[in-house]
N, C-alpha and C positions, 0 to 999 in steps of 0.2 A: 504493500500500500504506500502511495506517495505521501510524504509529509506536505503540509501547506506550502512550505518554502520551495520544495522541489516541484510541486505543481505550478507554482508561480514562475519559476525559472523556465520551465518547459513551455508555458503558455505565452510568455511575452514575446512579441515579434522581434527579430533581429533588426538592429538599426540599419537604415538604408545604406547600402554599400557605396552609393555615389558620394556620400559625405566622407571626406578624408578622415582617417583614423585619428590623427592628431587633433583635428578640430572636434571630432566626436568625443574624444577623451575629455577635452576641456569643457564642452557643453554638459557632458554627463557628470563630471566632477562638480561643476558649479551647481547643477541641479541637486545633486546628492547633499552637498554642504548646505544648500538653501533649505533642505527638508528637515534639518536637524535643529533642535533647541540648543541652548548654550551648554547644557550638561553633556549631551551626546556629541556635540561638536568638540568638546574637550577630550572625548575618548577617541575621536576619529581623525582630527586634524592636528598636524605637528609641523614644526619648522622644517624647512628643507634640509637644514644642517643636522637634524636630529640623528643621533647615533643609530637608532633603531631602523632608519631607512635602509641601512645596509645589513640588517639582520636577515638571514636566510634560514627558514625553518620549515620542514615538511613533516617532522615527526610529532606525535602527540606528547603531552597534552598542553593546554594553557597552564599556568598564567604567563608563560614566557612570551606570548604573542602580544603585539600592540594592536590597537584598532577597536572598532565597534563591531561586535558580532551580530550576525543576522538574528540571533535569538533575542536580542534586545531592541530590534528595530520594529517600527510599525509596518503595516503592509505597504504604505506609500513609500516609506524609507527603503524597504526591501526592493521595491520596484525601481527606485532611483539608483540603488546600488547595483542592481542587475544591469542597468543601462551602461554602467562602466564596463562590464564584461562584454556587452554587445558592441561597445566601441572598439574592442580589440580582437575578439575571438570570431573565427568563422563559425558557421553553423555546426560544422564537424567538431570544432574545438569546444564550443559551448556544450554540445552533447556529451563529450568526454568529461568536461568539468562537472556537469550535472550528474553523470553516472558515478563519478568518483565520490561525490557527496552522498549519493544513494548507497554506496558501499559502506558508509558509516552506519547506516541503518541495518545493513546485513550483518556487520560485525557486532552491533548491539544485540541482535538476536542470538548470534553464535556464542558470544562471550557472556551475555547476561550482565552487561555493565552499562546501564542506561545513562549514567552521569559521565562516564569516561568516553563512550562512543555516542556522539551527538551530531547528526547531519546539519544542525543549525549553528554549530560552533565554527563558522568560517568568518573571518574578520576583514574589514575594509579599513585601510589607513590612507589618508591623503597627506602628502608632504609638500609644504610650500603653497604658494598661491597659484591655482590653475591658470596657465597662460603666461606666467612670469618668464620673461625672456632669459633670465639668468638660470632657470631650471626649476622644474617641479616634478613630482612623481606620485605614484600611488602603488599600493599592493593589495592583493586579495590572497588570503592565506588561511590554511587549515590543514588538517591531516591529509597528506598525500596530494596536496594542491598548493603550490606556492608560485604566484604570478607577480612579477615586479616590472614596473614601467617607469621610464624616465624620459622627459621631453625637455630639450634645450633649444633656445633660440626660435621656438615656434615651428621648427622644421626637422630638427635632428631628434632621433629617438633611440631608446634601448628597450628590448623586451626580455632581457635576461638579468639575473638567473631565472630559469623557468623549470618547474618540476611538476610532473604528473606521475601518480602512482596508483596501484590497484591491489587491494587485499580484500577478498581473494582475487587472484589473477583471473580465475574463472570460478564463478559461483556454482557450487555443486548441488545445492538443494534449495528448496523454498521457492518463494514467489519469483525471485530473480534468477532462477536456475538457468545456467547457460550464458549469463552475461559475462562478456570479456571486454572490458573497457579499452584495453590496449591491444586488442586482437590484431589490428592492421599493422602496427609496429612490429609485433611478435612475428607475424607471418612474413613480412617483408625482410626482416633481419635473417630469419631462417632460410628464406629463399636465396638471399645474398650469400650467406656462408656456404650453402650447398652448391651454388653455381660456381663459386670460387674453388671449392674442393674438387668438383667435377672437372674444372679446368686445370687441375694440377697445382693450384696455389695452396699447397699444404701449410705454408707458413702463415696462413690467415689465422690458424689456431696457435696462440702463443703460450697456452697453458691448458693442461688436461683438467685442472680444477678451477672453478669459478670463484672469485673473491666473494665474501659474504655480503658485500655492500658496494655501491658505487664508490669509487675511490675519493672523489671530491667531497662526498658527504654533504654536510651543511657548512662547509668552509665559506667564509665571506669572500675570499679571493680564490679563484680556481687557478691552479698551476699546471703547466705543461707536463703531461705524463710521458712515460717511456714510449718511444716510437715502436709500435708493434704492428704485426699484420702486414697487409698489402696496400701499396699506394695506388691511387687512381692511375698514375703513369704506367703501372705494371698490369692494369686491368684491360680486358678486351672491351669492346664497345657494349656487349651485352652485360658484362659485369659492372661496368661503369653506370649503365642505365639502371641496373638493380640498386646500386648505391644511391644514385640520385633520387630514386623513388622513395627510399627510406628517409633520406634527408628531407625530402619534400613533405613526408608525413609529419615530421616534427614541425617544420615551418608552417605547414598548412593548418595548424591549429589556430593560426592567426588570420586575420582578414587579408585579402589579396594584396593591398598596397603595402602592408607590413611584411608579408611573406616574400613578395617580390624584391623588396629593398634588402631584406636579409640575405636572400639568395645572391643578389648582386655583390654584397659584401664578401660572401664566401668565394665567389668566382674571381673577384678582383684580387683577393689575397693569394689565389692560386689553387684552382680545383685539382690540378695534377698532383699537388702535394698532400692532399687529404688521404688519410690512412684509415683502414677498417681492420680491427683485430678482434678475435673471439677467444673466449676461455670457457672450458666446461664441455658438456655434452651437446650434441646436435639433434638428438632424438626426442620425441615427445615425452614429457615427464622428467627429463634430465635438467639439472641446474645449469644455468648459463650466464654469461656476462659478455657484453661487447662494448666497444667504444669506437666512435668516429671522431678522429682528431685532425684538424687542419691548422694552418698557421695562426688563426685567430680564434678558433672555437673548439668546443668539446661537447660531444653528445655521448652520454653513458647510459647503459641499461643493465640491470641485474635482476635475475629471477632465481633466487636461492632459498630465501626464507620460506617457512611453512611448507616444507616439502616441495620446493620449487613451484609455489603457487602464490607468489607475492612479488609484484613487479615494481621496481623503482626506475624512473627515467628522468634524467636531468639534461638541460641544455645550458651551457655556460659560455661566456666570452672572456678570454684571458684579460683583455684590457677594457672591455666594454660593459662588464656587469655593472648594474646600477648607473649606467651612463658615464662611467669614469672617463672614457676616452673622449667623448663629445663634450663633457664638462671641461676637461683640460684644454681642448682645442678652442672652446668658446672663450675661456679666460685668457688664453694666449692672444687671440684676435683682439679682444678688448684692450689688453695691455699695449698691443701695437698701435691701436687707434689712439689710445691715451698719449703714447709717446709722440705720435705724429702731430698732436695738437699742442 
């Protein structure tokens, strides 16, 4: 059975795609802030310089999280908060996010912990003044869902760090039996490793044992990991196509203008330098881990916990998480302008 919140998320129309995402974010953030009274605004709105802006957390539970939870919002405020998700997520991405929240209800039934597992404990935080040229941002965060956005100069943006997770990876019983939130990513990754193995690229597997967790975990700054696996430069066209389909599945969680801009960043940094490496088993039911690493970004996924039925997936930017790169560039440009005058 859907909770009132999940029913609301599914029923609201996605924001018109012809409105650019940056403008849509500002509009949605202004409306959300405007829907709050002073007390709730104090829970949801923070200075852009707040330390918590760069806190990255996808594990339970609170109180480590900042923001105003859906649980404490009125229906109108929930609708306004949902428009923030509409401003950045594609229909596919919004469905995944909604289903991840649904899984909290599934875990509640499995574990019998109604206070610990709550599909309404997802938090919205706004940092800075929406539209501020110097930078502003926001996050949507809860168990297995951590979305962070930064906008600088009214045109530059960052959508990382980004995390989607699923526990159970596949629901085995009950009302939602058969639900696999991250099914597409799983199947595309397995198709890729198998096409590489069939093509003789045995070095795609860098370890027979998968690490228990994604290696970057909840680190505020992602660091470059060991270069493992196969580079795009060493892939056939079919193998490269399979890799790009997997990357596109991650990027495609966001609206078209955001996804296309992020793909352009990856291509500009050198698509031929991107590597794909796998650890663990490749057969159904076996624990696995993989990572896609390029000069500027890292995508990691692990399915080890709970008898390999608990998926964690993150997308990080080495210099661009929380908009660090575009903020630095923006400040440098303003320093040059100041010196010129």
